[in-house]
C-alpha positions in Angstrom: 138.0 -116.9 -183.1 137.1 -119.8 -185.4 139.1 -120.2 -188.6 137.1 -119.5 -191.8 138.8 -122.5 -193.4 136.9 -125.8 -192.9 138.5 -129.2 -193.5 136.3 -131.5 -195.6 136.6 -135.1 -196.5 136.0 -136.3 -200.1 136.4 -139.6 -202.0 138.2 -139.2 -205.3 138.6 -142.3 -207.5 137.9 -144.6 -204.5 140.4 -142.9 -202.3 139.5 -140.7 -199.3 141.2 -137.3 -199.0 140.6 -134.0 -197.3 140.7 -130.4 -198.5 140.7 -127.2 -196.4 138.5 -124.5 -198.0 136.7 -121.4 -197.0 132.9 -121.6 -197.3 132.9 -119.3 -200.2 135.1 -121.4 -202.3 133.2 -124.5 -201.2 129.8 -123.0 -202.2 131.3 -122.0 -205.6 132.6 -125.4 -206.2 129.3 -126.9 -205.5 127.6 -124.4 -207.8 130.0 -125.3 -210.6 129.3 -129.0 -210.2 125.6 -128.4 -210.3 126.1 -126.2 -213.5 128.2 -129.0 -215.2 125.9 -131.7 -214.0 128.8 -133.4 -212.2 129.2 -134.8 -208.7 131.5 -132.9 -206.5 133.8 -136.0 -206.3 134.1 -136.1 -210.1 134.8 -132.3 -210.4 137.4 -132.4 -207.6 139.0 -135.5 -209.3 139.1 -133.6 -212.5 140.8 -130.6 -210.8 143.3 -133.0 -209.0 144.1 -134.7 -212.3 144.8 -131.4 -214.2 146.6 -129.4 -211.6 150.1 -128.5 -212.4 151.6 -127.9 -208.9 150.6 -127.1 -205.4 148.2 -128.8 -203.1 144.6 -129.8 -203.9 143.0 -127.1 -201.8 145.0 -124.3 -203.6 144.2 -125.9 -207.0 140.4 -125.9 -206.0 140.7 -122.2 -205.0 142.3 -121.3 -208.2 139.8 -123.3 -210.4 136.8 -121.6 -208.6 138.4 -118.2 -209.1 139.2 -118.7 -212.8 135.7 -120.1 -213.4 133.9 -117.0 -212.1 136.5 -114.6 -213.7 135.8 -116.2 -217.0 132.1 -115.4 -216.5 132.5 -111.7 -215.8 133.0 -108.7 -218.2 136.3 -107.7 -216.6 134.5 -105.3 -214.2 133.3 -107.9 -211.8 129.8 -107.9 -213.3 128.3 -111.0 -214.6 127.6 -111.5 -218.3 123.9 -111.4 -218.9 123.7 -115.1 -219.9 125.5 -116.2 -216.7 123.8 -114.0 -214.0 121.1 -116.5 -213.2 123.4 -119.5 -213.1 125.8 -117.7 -210.7 122.8 -117.1 -208.3 121.9 -120.7 -208.3 121.6 -122.0 -204.7 123.9 -124.8 -203.6 122.5 -128.3 -203.5 121.4 -129.5 -200.2 122.7 -133.0 -200.6 126.3 -133.9 -200.8 128.6 -136.9 -200.4 131.0 -134.6 -198.7 131.0 -133.8 -195.1 132.8 -131.3 -192.8 135.2 -132.9 -190.2 
């Protein structure tokens, strides 16, 4: 059985690194970048700079989780103003690639 975690390469501040994430977190991260009008590299760089502890993959998972939790009403239902944004499809182009 193939692992649901995929290792992906990314360049942050000119340095190549890799993160291991499940597709759901990866897609959520891409949606957040689109919503914030940022590149994935810039968003991951910000997450990397602001993380307090743990590895980058864990920091990304927590960031995505907190982002979507902040946009729900506490019952797992999206606020009316964010429902359409949360359904936005992931961009087809990316500077990131799966290894």
